[in-house]
N, C-alpha and C positions, 0 to 999 in steps of 0.2 A: 760633151763626149771626151774632150781632151783631158778633163780632170779625172774622169773615170779610168781612162787608159793608164794614167800615172799613179793610180791609187794603190797603196801597199796592201795586198790581201791579208797580211798579218794583222792589220789594224781593224779588220772587220769583226763585228760583234758575233759572239758564239751563242748557241741555243742551249737549252737544258739538255737536249739529246746529246749534244757534243760533250757536255760536262759528264754525263753518265757513261759515255763511251770511254772517256779517259779514266773514270773511276773504276771501270771494269778492268782496264789494263793494269791499273795500280793494284787492284785486289789479286789479280792473277800473279803479278810479280811477287806480292807478299806470300802467296800460297807456294811459290817456288823457292822461297827463302831469299829472294833478292832485295827485299825490303823488310825491316823489322817493324813491329807494330807502331812504334813511335814515328818512324819515317812514313808509314802508311797514313797515319792520322794527319800528319803535317801536310803531306802532299794532297790528300783528299780535301783538306780545308782550302788549300791553294786552288785546287781544281774547281771547287764549287764557288770560289770567289772570283775566278777568272772572268774577264769580260771580253777579251779578244783572243784570236787564234795565236797571236804572238805570246800571250800569257801562258799558253799550254806547252810551248816548246820546251822550256827548261824543266817542266814537271816530268816529262817522259823521255827526254833526250838520252839518258843513260840506261834506258830500259828497252832498247831496240831489239835485243836478242839475249838468249841465255848464254852465259859464259862458255867459251869454247877452248880456253887455254888448257893445254895438256891433253886434248883429244887425240888419241893415237891414230895414226894413219898406217894401215897395214903395209908391211915391207914386202917387196916383190920376192917371188920364189928364187931360189938359187939359180944363177945363170940368166935370169931375166933382167932386162934393162930397168934402171930406176925410173919410176914415174913420179913427177912432182905432186905433192899433196898440199892442199890448202884448207885450213879450218875456218878461214874467214875471208871476206872480200869487203873492203871499206873504201869509201870515197868521200872526202870532205872538200867541197869546192873544187872537185876534180873528177876524174873518172878512173874506174877499175874494171878490167875485162878478164874474166876467167873463161878461156875457151881452148879448143884443141884437146890434146891428150893430157889428162890430169886425174888425180885420185881424189874422190870425194868422200870424206869421212861420214859417219852416221849422222852427225850434226854439223851443219855449216851455217855460219852467220854472214848475212849480207846487209850492209847498212850504207845509206847514202844521205849525207847532209849537204844540201845545196850542190849535189853532185850526181853522178850517174854510175851505176854498177850493172855489169852484164855477167850473168852466171849461165854459161852455155854447157849443157850436159850431153850434147849429142855425141861427142867423142870421149866423154869422161867415163871412168870406171867407178861405179858405185860400190862402196865397201859393205853395204848392208842391203837386205831385201827391202827395208823401209828407211828412207832418208828424210830427215827433217831439215828444212832450210828456214831459219829465222830471218825473214826478209822485212826490213822496215826502211821507210824513207821519210825524211823531214825536209820539205821544200826541195826534193830531189826525186830521182827515179831508180827503181831496181827492176831489171828485166831478167826473167828466168826463162831459158829456152830448153825444151825437152824434145826427144825424138818421139816418133809415133807410138812405140811400144810401151812407153812409161805411163803408168797410172798416176794422175795428179789430183791431189786434194788441196784446195785453196781455202784457208780459214784465217782471213785477216780483218782488221778493223780500219775502215777509212774514216778520216776526220777531215772534212773539206778536201778530199782527195779521192783517188781511185785505188781499189784493191780487188783484183779478180783475174779471171782467165780471159785472155784476149782471143781474137779470132784466129783459129788454127789455120796454118797454111798446108797441112797434110792431115788426112783422116786418121783418127785414132785407131790403133791396132792392138787393143788390149787383150791379153790372154791370161791363162792361169799362172804362167811363169813370169808375168810382168812385174817389175819392181814398182814400188810406190814411192812417190815424192810428195811430202807434205810441206806446204808453204804457209807460214803463219807470221803474224807481226802486225804492225800498224803503218798507216801512211797518213802523215799530218801535213796537209797542204802539199802532197806529193803523189807519187804513183808507184804501185807494185803490180806487175803483170806477169802472167805465165802464158807462153805460146808454144804450140807444137810446130816444128819446122822440119822439112826434109833434111837429109844429110848435107853437110857443107859441100859446096861445089855444084849443087843441083842448079841447072840453068834456070834463070828467072822465068822464062816462058813456060817451063813445066810447073814451077811454083804457082804461077798465075792461073793454072787450070783448076785449082782447088777452090 
């Protein structure tokens, strides 16, 4: 048992299903113009030759999200206080927390490499009726927190990891005017989760009743 506890998960052998999942991520990136055909062929060859999960990390490490450089964040109306806006949240062997009052652009990138990222939307202002969060984790975790009235669509690819909606702590209250948040990306030996929580400051004893 001691040998298993100290075993590096990255050295574990991968399956054909894992190789095909990575291939789909590569083809989607090529379709978005983030890889040219030569790069696609080269990385597909590496993916199908890969033997361990560690072999897959460099193949997809720079494809965690669509580029967000230059994404405009709406300016506040005249007389209104400035609200900070963030187009990305990144943690590399550390942690990054986006919470409180902040402006979320139509596209937000969240990436964790052996680190932790929290994207809390409960007090945030969404710039669009539909927001896309490109959330990916490589040997790390990304947590997305939404309020009850937000409609969430989770569409991610887990590779020896987890990608999905966690257990909500507050019932969903979706209506015709509810904004939509799409969460997509990959988790490679990591975790990406989306959870509904009540407003900040809600007593724990009330949260526990759900």
